[in-house]
C-alpha positions in Angstrom: -12.9 26.0 -22.0 -13.6 22.3 -21.4 -12.1 19.9 -18.8 -9.9 17.2 -20.1 -11.1 13.8 -18.9 -8.6 11.0 -19.7 -9.8 7.9 -21.3 -8.6 4.4 -20.2 -6.5 4.3 -23.3 -4.7 7.5 -22.4 -3.7 6.4 -18.9 -0.2 5.1 -18.8 0.7 3.2 -15.6 4.2 3.1 -14.3 5.7 0.6 -11.8 7.6 1.9 -8.7 9.4 -0.2 -6.1 9.7 1.0 -2.5 12.2 -0.5 -0.1 10.5 -0.6 3.3 13.7 -1.3 5.3 14.1 1.1 8.1 11.0 3.2 6.9 8.2 4.3 9.3 5.0 2.5 8.6 2.6 5.6 8.3 4.9 7.6 6.2 5.6 4.7 3.8 1.9 4.0 3.6 0.8 7.6 2.9 3.3 7.9 0.0 2.3 4.5 -1.4 -1.4 5.4 -1.2 -1.0 8.6 -3.0 1.0 6.9 -5.8 -1.7 4.2 -6.0 -4.5 6.7 -6.1 -2.7 8.8 -8.9 -2.5 12.0 -6.9 1.1 12.5 -8.1 -0.1 12.1 -11.6 -1.0 15.3 -13.6 -4.0 13.5 -15.1 -5.5 13.0 -11.7 -9.2 12.7 -11.7 -10.9 11.8 -8.4 -13.5 9.4 -9.9 -11.0 7.5 -12.2 -8.2 5.1 -11.3 -5.2 7.1 -12.7 -2.8 5.6 -10.3 0.5 3.5 -10.8 1.6 0.2 -9.5 3.5 0.0 -6.3 5.9 -2.9 -5.2 7.0 -2.9 -1.6 10.0 -5.1 -0.7 11.6 -5.9 2.6 8.2 -5.7 4.4 9.6 -7.4 7.5 12.0 -4.5 8.2 9.3 -1.8 8.6 9.3 0.0 11.9 7.0 1.8 14.3 8.0 4.7 16.6 7.6 5.0 20.3 5.6 2.4 22.3 3.5 1.4 19.3 5.4 -1.9 18.7 4.3 -3.2 22.0 0.8 -1.7 22.2 -0.6 -1.8 18.5 -3.2 -4.6 18.1 -4.7 -5.8 14.9 -8.3 -6.9 15.2 -10.5 -8.9 13.1 -13.9 -10.5 13.5 -14.7 -14.1 12.4 -18.4 -13.5 12.0 -19.3 -15.9 14.8 -20.5 -14.9 18.3 -17.4 -14.1 20.5 -15.3 -14.3 17.4 -13.1 -11.2 17.9 -9.5 -12.1 17.2 -6.6 -9.9 18.2 -3.0 -10.1 17.4 -0.1 -7.8 18.4 2.1 -6.0 15.9 5.2 -7.9 16.9 3.5 -11.3 16.5 2.0 -10.3 13.1 5.4 -8.9 12.0 7.0 -12.3 12.6 4.1 -14.3 11.0 2.9 -12.2 8.0 4.7 -8.8 7.6 3.0 -8.2 4.2 -0.4 -8.0 5.9 0.7 -5.1 8.0 1.7 -3.0 5.1 -1.3 -4.0 3.0 -3.7 -3.2 5.8 -2.0 0.3 6.4 -1.9 1.2 2.7 -5.3 0.0 1.7 -6.8 1.6 4.7 -5.7 5.0 3.3 -7.5 4.4 0.0 -11.2 5.1 -0.7 -13.7 2.7 0.7 -15.4 2.0 -2.7 -15.1 -0.2 -5.8 -12.6 2.4 -7.0 -10.5 2.1 -3.9 -10.5 -1.7 -4.2 -9.4 -1.4 -7.8 -6.5 0.8 -6.6 -5.6 -1.7 -4.0 -5.1 -4.5 -6.6 -2.2 -2.5 -7.9 -0.2 -3.0 -4.7 2.2 -5.9 -4.3 4.1 -6.4 -1.1 6.9 -8.9 -0.6 8.8 -10.1 2.5 12.3 -10.3 1.1 14.3 -8.0 -1.3 13.3 -10.0 -4.4 10.1 -9.6 -6.5 8.8 -11.3 -9.7 8.1 -7.9 -11.5 11.4 -7.2 -13.0 9.9 -7.5 -16.6 7.9 -4.4 -15.8 11.1 -2.4 -15.2 10.0 -0.7 -11.9 11.6 2.6 -10.9 12.8 3.1 -7.3 10.6 5.5 -5.4 12.5 7.5 -2.8 10.7 8.2 0.6 12.4 10.9 2.5 
């Protein structure tokens, strides 16, 4: 018995839209990352990109539980000496809410060329409108 390995022509990608309003950040990110990596697909192969596209809308309405909104920090390094930059969750949520979701979801993908390819299928938008209506996305429910 041989193992079936899907070719790039056999992989059909679907489009899903996720509404982030009222959703917890981590639970939303794990569900989106599993769809992007293709783990919900019966053709899942660990070394191939068999995942689907994910559109996240209402990124500014995502929430954190407990004391995390006051204490969570996002750090980045500029590359210069003393170039560590920190920004709080609440400030980044006001400035760029898309960045919060992108960082959470892409952080759950593999750290390789394959993971970066999976990350390109993620689209995050601030409001409830998105320009991907032609792809006829299906709503993805998150319990």
